[in-house]
N, C-alpha and C positions, 0 to 999 in steps of 0.2 A: 896159699893155704895153713900158712903155720897161726894167719887171723884167726880165720873161718874156727883152726880143730880148741881155737881156743877161745871162740865165742858157745862153742857149747849146740847141742842139734838144733835145738829152736832157735837160739840167734841166728845162728849160722842160714839157717833155708831162710829167715828173710833177710839179713843178708846180698845170698844170692838174688831172690828175688825183685829187691830193692834194682842190683846191680843192674842182672840181664833185660828190667823193664828200661832203665836209662839206652841199652846199649841195643831197644825194639827202635825205642822212637825215638832215637839217633838216624842208625841206619835208614828204618820207611823217611823222615825229612830227607837225605841225603838223595838216595830214591827220588825217592817225589822233581827234588828240584834237579836231576838227574834229568830227568824225562820233559823236566819243565822247558828243560836249556836244551832239551835235542829235539824237540816239536820246532820252540822259536825259532829256530838255526831253516828249518825245514819248514820256513812260510821266506824264508830269506828271499830276496829276487836284485836286484846288483847290479846296475849299468854305466858301465863310464864307458867317456870321452870315443859319444860314437860319432858319426857324422851327417855329413847334411842329408834332410829327407827332405820331398820336393815331388808333388803331385799335379800334374796343371791336367782341368779335363773336367769334367760332370763325372763322379762316380771312380776317380782315379784314390790311390793309394798308395804309402810311401812310409815303407815307414827304417830306422835304421839304431832301434834300440830294442824292446821287448815288451809285444802288447798283448802274452794270453801266456798267464803262470806255465811254470812247468807239470805234467804229469806226479811227482815226485815231493813236486812244491819248492826246492831252486831253480831258479834263472841266475845265470850270469850272463852278461854281454862289457865286451870292453875291446875297445880298436875296433870298427865293424869302419867302412869305406858310408861310401856316400851311397843314395834308395831315388832314384829317380821312377814315376810313373807318372804317363801322359793317358789318354781318348779313354780313360778306362780303365787303364791293373793297374798291376800292382806288384809292387814290387820293395825289398825286401833286405840286408845285410845283418839280422840278430837272429832275434826267434819273436814268431808270430805268432803260430798256434789260434789259427785265428778256424772258426767254423762255416 
């Protein structure tokens, strides 16, 4: 305030406009960065330490990890057991979400 008071009305108005633009651009960039980081995290799929998957016979499917993504974009599968399918069956110990 003391700085702007000593500048006169015309120059003070210019300083306020410049500072306002810098703050506005900085906040906009921060908002874009936060939005990008949030979107990137929403697309995360992590699968760790899964068990064995064994499929025997025609049409059999076995899964111990993740086959489809989550509806909200994040799928985390950890420490699953073993999955086995025979004679056209399906077995799953993680996330499947198949159609």
